[in-house]
N, C-alpha and C positions, 0 to 999 in steps of 0.2 A: 751549807745547810739546805736540807730538802724543803721544798715548797709544795703545798697541796694545791692540786688543780681539779676543778670540777669540769668534766668533759661529757659530751653526748655523742655516741656512735650507735647507729642502728636503733635509735629510739631509747637506748639504755643510758641512764645517768651513771657515770663512773667517777670515782675519786682516785686520782693517781698522785704519787709523790715523785718529785724529780728535783735534782739539783742542776739540771741542764740549762735552766733559764727560760723565761717566758717565750722568747722568739723561737727557740728550738722546740719546745713543747707544742707551740702553735703550728709549726711546720710539720711535726710528726702527726698531729691530729688531722691536719688538712690532708696530708698524704694518705692516711688510712681512710678518711672519709671519702676522698676522691676515688680511691681504689674500690671501696665498697660500692659507691654509686656506679662506677663503670661496670663492675661485675654484675650488679643488680640489673643494669640496663641490658647487658649482653646475655644474661642467663634467664632461662625460663623458670628458674627456681624463685619462689617468692618467700620461702622460709628463711627467716633471719639467720638461723643456725647454719644453714647450707651456704648462704652468702658469706657469713663470717669465716667458715672453714675454707671456702674457695679463696677468699681474700688472704687468709693466712698462708695458704699454699702458694698463691701468686707472689706475695711479698717474700716468703722463704725462698722461692725459686730465684727471684731477683737478687736476694742477698747472697745465695750460694754462687751465682754467676759472678757477682762482683768480688766475692771472696776468692774465687778461683782465679780471676783476672789479676787481683792484687798479689796472690801467691806467685803467679807466673811472672809478673813484673819484678817482684822481689828476687826471685830466683835468677832472672836475667841480669839484674843489677849486681847481684852477688858474683855471678860468673864473670861479668865484665870487669868488676873491681879486682877480682883475683888475677885476670889476664893483665890488667894495667899494673898491678903490683909486681907481677913477674917481669913485665917489660921494663919497669923502672929499676928493679933489682938487677936486670941484665945489663943496663947501661952503666951502672956503678962500677 
């Protein structure tokens, strides 16, 4: 069952629904808030929209890198599994 959370990011009050649990939602909000603050400090932009877009791009970039790494690992595991199956079948 989804639970309603009241969060605040970049001075904006938002209501989000999630069934991931309190701890997970708190981690996500903290991660986004920390990223927003980091980008805000390192950027000359003071416009909240620009900071939000840069934050979204930063998080999307991290996500795409992790997704690519995961796909690579899965492909390697699949290849190794197939080799092991062939080796086992060759022993029989």
